[in-house]
C-alpha positions, 0 to 999 in steps of 0.5 A: 234456627226458627223451625215451623210445625204444621199438624204440631198436635197431631200424631207424628207433629206432637213426636217431633214437637217434643223430641225438638223441645229435648234438643233445644233444652239440652236434653238430648244431644244426639244430633248435631244441632244447635240449641238455639231453636225457636219452634212455632206450633201451627194447628187447626186451632191456631190464630190464622193471622200467625201463620204470616208471621211463622212463615216470615221468620221460619229457617225451616217448615215441617208441614204435618198437617193434613186429613186422613178420615174426613166426614166429607170427600171433599174434604181430602182436598181442602185438607191436604191440598188446600192448607198446603197451597196456603202455607206455600202462597204465604211464604213465597208471599214473604220470598222465604225459600227456606226448606219445606218438608212435606208428610205425604203417604204411599197411597198417593200412588192409588186412585182414591180420594186420599190417595189424590189428594196427596199426590196433588200435594205433592205436586204442588210443593214439586211445582213450588220448588221449580218455580222459586228454587226452594228446597222441598222434601216429599215423604211417602210414609208408610203406616206409621206407628208408635205412641201418642197415636190415635185409635180407631181412627186410621192406624190398625196397630194403634186400634189393636193395642188399644182394645187389646190392652183395654180388654175390647175385641178386634176384627181382623180380615185378612191375618195374611195381609202384609203390612208396611210399617215404620216406627215414629222415632225412626220417622223423627230421627229421619225429620230431624236429620232432614233438619240438619241437612242429611235427609236421606233422599232418593231421586225426587222423593225422601225416604225414612231408612228403617221399614218393617214387613210383618203380616197382620195376623204376626202382629195380632199375635205378638200384641196377644202375647205381650198381654199374656206376659203378665200371667207367663212372665215372659219377656220380649224378644229384644233382639228383635227390632219390630217387636222391641218397637211394638212392645213399646208401642203397646205399653203407650196405650195401657189403661192408666189405672192397669199400670202394675200387675200382681205376682205370685209370692211364694211365702212361708215362715222363712220369707218369700220368693218371687219369679219376677220374668222368665226368658226363653233364652236368658233365664229366670230373674226372682226376688228372694227375702229371708227373715232375720237369722234364716238360712236358705239353700244347701243344694247344688246343681250340675249345669244350673248356675246363679247369680246373687244380688243382695239389694237390702239387709246384710247376710252370708253365702257359703260355698263349699266344692262337692266332695270337699270339706272347706267352707268359702264365706262370702259376706253381702250387704245392700250397702255394698251392691255386688254380684255374687257367682254360685258356681255349679258343683258347690253346695251353697246357703244364703243366711240372713245376718242382720235384724231386718228381711234381707232382699236378694235379687237372682238369676238363673240362666234356666227357667225352673222345670220340676220335671228337671231341677237340677237341684240336689239337697246337700248341707253346706 
């Protein structure tokens, strides 16, 4: 199958292109699509003579080329109607009736220069379909967000992500403005489904099934919370689809010299204890380092429970039920990764039996609260 992508270097084009390459190279087997793919990439800097070759041979065309913010108003028509006209004329020239997809916008229903140019492109495609019998797929996308989007151009999400991650100010004119958004991965998924003949068609138009509606203020608050999470060690609500997608987008705009951030290590002569993450409803994650011969713990909990995983070194975790004398021992080692549950009502400790530092990953079902620690000292 030969696929032509116009606007291949743009935001949507690049994401689609890389996804198709993964399918072609056998890295993504999610779709029922042959790996025998030839991908034609066409953009503003491509030799115009190649358009004839591509249109002659293509089995499917994704027309993602367009203009969002030109220097002159008349360039809307030139970029969003003129090239589309050239593309369809070239396909018709070679009697190529392969399916053609058009990336339009919800603004096509608005009376502004951009919307008018998009509507003109849509009409052109529908007329082409009636005239030739070719299948056309017209998508009116709302605001698309995700990785590789150009900031300070036509996407508020991209601009906010870039500015906040780079410690730059942002301007919010109306926090209550309701944004209608679609995530780039959902767009690409729909386009590949369309390539497979499984487009989500609603009457004349096709749609991406997953649409998010959220106020501008809520988006900004989330983005600032992502930035603050490096300080308070909080994590996003992974059960919220939009929050997951927005956080992934935010991370893609981090400065290249700011991917890492320090954690507070609580150190003494026994080793260190460092909290990694705190969650609202899934507890606390930490790493504990014990020096050779060191024993830590000797306490028990009423309700707080933990899981220990030794990932480096070797040691023993001891337990004794409160009010009893029998001691239970679990020998642990980074050579055999396993989880040891720390039950309530058992005093417990962990001793490093090796001659190197022992590293233990620890999870507690609740974040530590100094006002209610639920931790009581007692020797095992």
